[in-house]
VOZAMAR-234143 format. One record per residue (C-alpha): x, y, z; residue in one letter; residue number from 1. Coordinates in nm, 3 decimals. Example, Ala and Ser with C-alpha at 12.3 -4.5 7.8 and 13.67 -1.06 7.14 Angstrom:
<rs>
{r {1.230,-0.450,0.780},"A",1} {r {1.367,-0.106,0.714},"S",2} 
</rs>
This chain:
<rs>
{r {0.744,2.413,1.757},"M",1} {r {1.050,2.404,1.530},"P",2} {r {1.041,2.611,1.214},"A",3} {r {0.985,2.421,0.892},"L",4} {r {1.280,2.424,0.657},"K",5} {r {1.214,2.490,0.291},"R",6} {r {1.366,2.220,0.074},"A",7} {r {1.645,2.318,-0.157},"E",8} {r {1.590,2.260,-0.529},"A",9} {r {1.845,1.977,-0.535},"N",10} {r {1.715,1.803,-0.219},"E",11} {r {1.519,1.483,-0.262},"L",12} {r {1.269,1.351,-0.012},"P",13} {r {1.356,1.017,0.147},"P",14} {r {1.259,0.709,-0.050},"K",15} {r {0.987,0.610,0.200},"N",16} {r {0.819,0.949,0.149},"V",17} {r {0.827,0.908,-0.230},"V",18} {r {0.675,0.561,-0.187},"L",19} {r {0.405,0.704,0.041},"A",20} {r {0.319,0.960,-0.225},"L",21} {r {0.300,0.686,-0.489},"A",22} {r {0.046,0.504,-0.271},"F",23} {r {-0.146,0.826,-0.203},"A",24} {r {-0.168,0.886,-0.579},"L",25} {r {-0.279,0.523,-0.624},"E",26} {r {-0.017,0.463,-0.891},"L",27} {r {0.012,0.127,-1.060},"S",28} {r {0.329,-0.071,-1.001},"F",29} {r {0.478,0.045,-1.332},"E",30} {r {0.377,0.408,-1.267},"E",31} {r {0.527,0.391,-0.918},"A",32} {r {0.855,0.257,-1.060},"K",33} {r {0.866,0.549,-1.307},"S",34} {r {0.776,0.793,-1.030},"F",35} {r {1.058,0.662,-0.811},"L",36} {r {1.295,0.682,-1.107},"D",37} {r {1.209,1.050,-1.151},"L",38} {r {1.310,1.104,-0.789},"A",39} {r {1.635,0.914,-0.845},"G",40} {r {1.531,0.590,-0.672},"Y",41} {r {1.466,0.231,-0.775},"T",42} {r {1.284,-0.058,-0.610},"L",43} {r {1.530,-0.319,-0.483},"M",44} {r {1.399,-0.659,-0.381},"C",45} {r {1.676,-0.693,-0.121},"S",46} {r {1.514,-0.427,0.099},"D",47} {r {1.217,-0.548,0.309},"A",48} {r {1.042,-0.207,0.290},"L",49} {r {1.058,-0.213,-0.086},"E",50} {r {0.953,-0.577,-0.111},"T",51} {r {0.645,-0.502,0.100},"I",52} {r {0.573,-0.185,-0.100},"A",53} {r {0.604,-0.379,-0.426},"E",54} {r {0.363,-0.646,-0.298},"Y",55} {r {0.096,-0.389,-0.209},"Y",56} {r {0.146,-0.192,-0.532},"L",57} {r {0.100,-0.507,-0.740},"K",58} {r {-0.213,-0.597,-0.537},"K",59} {r {-0.342,-0.237,-0.583},"K",60} {r {-0.378,-0.193,-0.208},"V",61} {r {-0.323,0.176,-0.132},"Y",62} {r {-0.411,0.185,0.241},"D",63} {r {-0.099,0.341,0.394},"V",64} {r {-0.205,0.244,0.748},"L",65} {r {-0.230,-0.121,0.643},"R",66} {r {0.108,-0.102,0.471},"I",67} {r {0.264,0.069,0.774},"N",68} {r {0.132,-0.210,0.999},"R",69} {r {0.300,-0.467,0.774},"A",70} {r {0.624,-0.266,0.783},"L",71} {r {0.607,-0.223,1.160},"F",72} {r {0.559,-0.599,1.198},"G",73} {r {0.886,-0.653,1.009},"K",74} {r {1.063,-0.378,1.208},"E",75} {r {1.105,-0.160,0.898},"Q",76} {r {1.083,0.215,0.870},"R",77} {r {0.730,0.332,0.796},"L",78} {r {0.613,0.505,0.482},"L",79} {r {0.509,0.803,0.691},"V",80} {r {0.555,0.861,1.062},"G",81} 
</rs>
């Protein structure tokens, strides 16, 4: 098993991980946007992952497995692997 690497203070997690955490925390759409902004990211409608994430956030659906199935169906990277 490979050793886990401790993140550096200036390292940011990938955007899909930040989105997964927003769903896990059951943030509203506006809260999730602010949360992403704190991590240095924004939601862009041109990205299918983000469009799907936005849809589920606005519908207040926080089931990551359901969201991952939708992402997988569109051949997008998953929120969490």
